C-alpha positions in Angstrom: 59.6 -69.3 -239.7 61.2 -72.8 -238.6 62.9 -73.1 -235.3 67.0 -74.1 -235.2 67.4 -77.0 -233.3 70.9 -77.0 -231.6 72.4 -80.3 -232.1 75.4 -82.0 -229.9 77.7 -79.5 -228.0 80.7 -79.7 -230.5 78.5 -79.5 -233.4 77.3 -75.7 -232.3 80.9 -75.0 -231.5 82.1 -75.6 -235.2 79.3 -73.2 -236.1 81.0 -70.9 -233.5 84.3 -71.8 -235.5 82.3 -70.6 -238.4 80.7 -67.4 -237.5 83.7 -65.8 -235.5 87.1 -67.0 -237.9 85.8 -68.1 -241.4 87.9 -66.2 -243.9 87.9 -66.5 -247.5 89.8 -63.6 -248.9 88.4 -60.0 -250.3 86.7 -57.2 -249.4 83.6 -59.5 -250.5 84.0 -62.2 -248.1 85.0 -60.2 -245.5 81.3 -58.4 -245.7 79.6 -62.0 -246.1 81.6 -63.1 -242.9 80.7 -60.1 -241.1 76.9 -60.6 -242.2 77.2 -63.8 -241.1 78.6 -63.0 -237.7 76.3 -60.2 -236.9 73.1 -61.5 -238.1 70.1 -62.3 -235.3 68.0 -64.8 -237.6 69.4 -68.3 -237.6 67.5 -69.6 -240.0 68.5 -66.8 -242.8 72.4 -68.3 -241.8 70.9 -72.1 -242.3 69.4 -71.1 -245.8 72.3 -69.3 -247.1 75.3 -71.3 -246.2 74.8 -74.0 -249.0 75.3 -70.8 -251.6 78.4 -70.1 -250.1 79.7 -73.7 -249.4 78.7 -73.7 -253.3 80.7 -70.9 -253.6 84.1 -71.9 -252.0 83.9 -75.8 -253.6 83.6 -73.8 -257.4 86.6 -71.3 -256.2 88.4 -74.8 -255.2 88.0 -76.4 -258.7 90.0 -73.4 -260.0 92.5 -73.7 -256.9 92.5 -76.9 -255.3 95.9 -76.2 -253.3 94.5 -73.1 -251.6 94.8 -73.8 -248.1 92.6 -70.8 -247.3 90.2 -72.1 -249.6 90.3 -75.5 -247.9 89.9 -74.0 -244.4 86.5 -71.6 -245.4 85.4 -75.3 -246.9 86.1 -77.0 -244.1 84.2 -74.6 -241.1 81.7 -74.4 -244.1 81.1 -78.1 -244.3 81.2 -78.4 -240.7 78.8 -75.7 -239.6 76.2 -76.6 -241.9 76.7 -80.4 -241.8 76.6 -80.2 -237.8 73.7 -77.9 -236.9 71.5 -78.0 -240.2 71.4 -81.1 -241.5 69.0 -83.8 -239.8 69.4 -86.3 -241.4 72.5 -88.9 -240.1 73.7 -89.6 -243.2 73.9 -86.5 -244.7 75.6 -85.1 -241.4 78.0 -87.3 -241.6 78.8 -86.4 -245.3 79.4 -83.4 -244.8 81.6 -83.7 -241.4 83.6 -86.0 -243.4 84.7 -83.6 -246.3 85.4 -80.8 -243.6 87.7 -83.1 -241.5 89.3 -83.9 -245.3 89.4 -80.2 -246.1 90.8 -79.3 -243.4 93.5 -82.0 -243.2 94.4 -81.0 -246.4 94.8 -77.6 -245.5 97.0 -79.2 -242.6 99.1 -80.9 -243.8 99.8 -78.7 -246.7 101.3 -75.7 -244.3 102.4 -78.4 -241.5 103.9 -81.1 -243.5 106.1 -82.0 -240.2 102.8 -82.7 -238.4 101.4 -84.4 -240.9 103.5 -86.9 -240.8 104.1 -87.3 -237.0 99.8 -87.7 -236.9 100.4 -90.6 -239.4 103.2 -92.0 -236.3 99.9 -92.2 -233.9 99.2 -90.0 -230.6 101.9 -89.9 -228.8 104.0 -88.8 -231.9 101.7 -86.2 -232.8 101.5 -84.6 -229.0 105.1 -84.4 -228.9 105.5 -82.6 -232.5 102.8 -80.2 -231.5 104.8 -79.7 -228.3 107.7 -78.4 -230.6 105.3 -75.8 -232.4 106.1 -72.5 -231.9 104.8 -69.8 -234.6 101.9 -67.9 -233.9 101.0 -68.3 -237.8 100.6 -72.6 -237.0 97.6 -71.9 -234.7 94.3 -71.6 -237.4 95.7 -74.5 -239.5 95.7 -76.8 -236.2 92.7 -75.1 -235.0 90.8 -75.5 -238.5 91.8 -79.4 -238.3 91.1 -79.8 -234.8 87.7 -78.3 -235.2 86.5 -80.1 -238.0 87.7 -83.0 -236.4 85.7 -82.9 -233.5 82.6 -82.5 -235.6 83.7 -85.4 -237.4 83.9 -87.6 -234.4 80.5 -86.1 -233.2 78.4 -87.4 -236.2 80.1 -91.0 -236.6 80.0 -91.8 -232.8 79.6 -95.1 -233.5 83.0 -95.6 -235.1 85.6 -96.5 -233.0 87.9 -94.9 -235.0 86.7 -92.1 -235.1 86.7 -92.1 -230.8 90.3 -93.4 -231.2 91.0 -89.9 -232.9 89.2 -87.8 -229.6 93.3 -87.5 -227.7 94.5 -86.2 -231.4 91.7 -83.5 -230.8 92.8 -82.4 -227.6 96.2 -82.3 -227.8 95.8 -79.9 -230.9 93.6 -77.8 -228.4 96.2 -78.1 -225.5 98.7 -76.2 -228.1 96.7 -73.7 -229.4 95.3 -72.3 -226.1 98.9 -72.9 -225.1 99.8 -70.4 -228.2 97.1 -68.4 -228.6 95.1 -68.5 -225.6 92.9 -65.1 -226.4 91.6 -66.5 -229.4 88.5 -67.1 -230.9 86.5 -64.7 -228.7 87.2 -67.6 -226.0 85.8 -70.6 -228.0 89.0 -73.2 -227.6 88.6 -73.0 -224.4 85.2 -74.1 -224.7 86.1 -76.9 -226.6 88.1 -77.9 -224.2 85.6 -77.8 -221.4 83.1 -79.3 -223.4 85.8 -82.2 -224.0 86.7 -82.6 -219.9 83.3 -82.6 -218.9 82.4 -86.3 -221.0 84.1 -88.5 -217.8 82.1 -87.9 -214.7 84.3 -87.8 -211.3 82.9 -91.2 -210.3 85.2 -93.0 -213.7 88.0 -90.8 -213.1 86.8 -87.4 -214.7 88.1 -84.5 -213.5 85.0 -81.7 -213.9 87.3 -79.2 -212.0 89.3 -78.6 -214.6 86.4 -78.5 -217.0 85.1 -75.6 -215.4 88.3 -73.9 -215.0 88.7 -74.0 -219.0 84.9 -72.6 -219.2 85.6 -69.8 -216.9 88.6 -68.9 -219.0 86.3 -68.8 -222.4 84.2 -66.9 -220.2 87.3 -64.5 -219.0 88.8 -64.0 -222.7 85.2 -62.4 -224.2 85.1 -60.6 -221.4 81.8 -62.4 -220.6 80.2 -61.3 -224.8 80.3 -64.8 -225.2 77.2 -66.4 -223.9 77.5 -69.8 -225.4 80.2 -70.5 -223.1 77.8 -70.2 -220.1 75.1 -72.0 -221.8 77.4 -74.8 -222.2 79.4 -74.5 -218.9 75.5 -74.8 -216.8 75.1 -77.7 -219.4 78.3 -79.8 -219.0 80.0 -78.7 -216.0 76.9 -78.0 -213.3 74.7 -80.8 -214.6 78.0 -83.0 -214.5 78.2 -82.0 -210.3 74.3 -81.4 -209.9 75.2 -77.7 -208.9 71.9 -76.1 -210.1 72.2 -72.9 -208.3 75.0 -72.5 -210.7 73.1 -74.3 -213.3 69.9 -71.5 -213.2 72.6 -68.1 -212.7 74.5 -69.0 -215.6 71.3 -69.4 -217.9 69.4 -66.7 -216.8 72.3 -64.5 -216.8 72.6 -65.4 -220.7 68.7 -64.7 -220.9 68.9 -61.2 -219.6 72.1 -60.0 -221.7 72.3 -58.2 -225.0 73.1 -60.6 -228.1 74.2 -57.8 -229.5 78.7 -58.2 -229.9 81.3 -57.8 -232.4 81.5 -61.4 -234.3 79.0 -62.9 -231.4 75.6 -62.0 -232.1 74.4 -65.2 -234.1 76.0 -67.3 -231.7 74.4 -65.4 -228.9 71.1 -65.8 -230.5 71.6 -69.7 -230.4 73.1 -69.6 -227.0 70.2 -67.9 -225.7 67.7 -70.7 -227.1 69.8 -72.8 -225.5 69.4 -71.9 -222.4 65.4 -71.7 -222.5 65.7 -75.2 -222.7 68.1 -76.1 -220.4 66.2 -73.8 -217.7 63.3 -75.8 -218.9 64.2 -79.3 -218.3 66.3 -78.3 -215.5 63.4 -79.0 -213.6 63.5 -82.6 -213.9 66.9 -83.1 -214.0 68.0 -81.6 -210.8 
């Protein structure tokens, strides 16, 4: 069986967002979502996602203004293009569609924020602080995660990199309004983003550590990817091999089956094996 090779962290998180949060409508879709979430075979998911994408696009052809369908399509395109497509041009295409779908849903439901985004990062951040309705969180979170995946596949594009402050601002508001959301994945996004600047260049690794620890706590330790990425992006950043190896061995010793986290945990164990192997040369 072909082995699924995990890609960049923000793209992996798009897959976690899909398996824990993707929702279309009706009992059949809900059943499919649960099937994906609790699947132990990543290759099966990789082979099935294109059919799911075509189904959502077909529904959107009949109802192009459905915010729920647009958000579902964004999650599907982002997860598939970010994790199961090897050709860079195709990955860029899928994540761009994901961002466009998420933006359409976001602008349709939150028009004031949509207008503020056009005015620049500072105006957008100020407008986000005025959002206080929990019902708005899913649109902000969906747009933030889709944009993060698009940035990752367009890392050579200055315009994409310049959008990172918007992603950070959206995730900050999401965690403020719904700190227990999505098994801690919004905190996990924040931890990865906060780990990108080393201390010598002004980075604040202890802020990243707090985010990773919050992600683990929110999921009661069942989100194994939180521990794997904690090891990769914090422990390696500060050269803490003891923490690095402890976290990864905890991932490997854990039971992967957990409601809405099984597929994510299978992938986390795969990443943990890779990190332990490469850690022998890293430290």
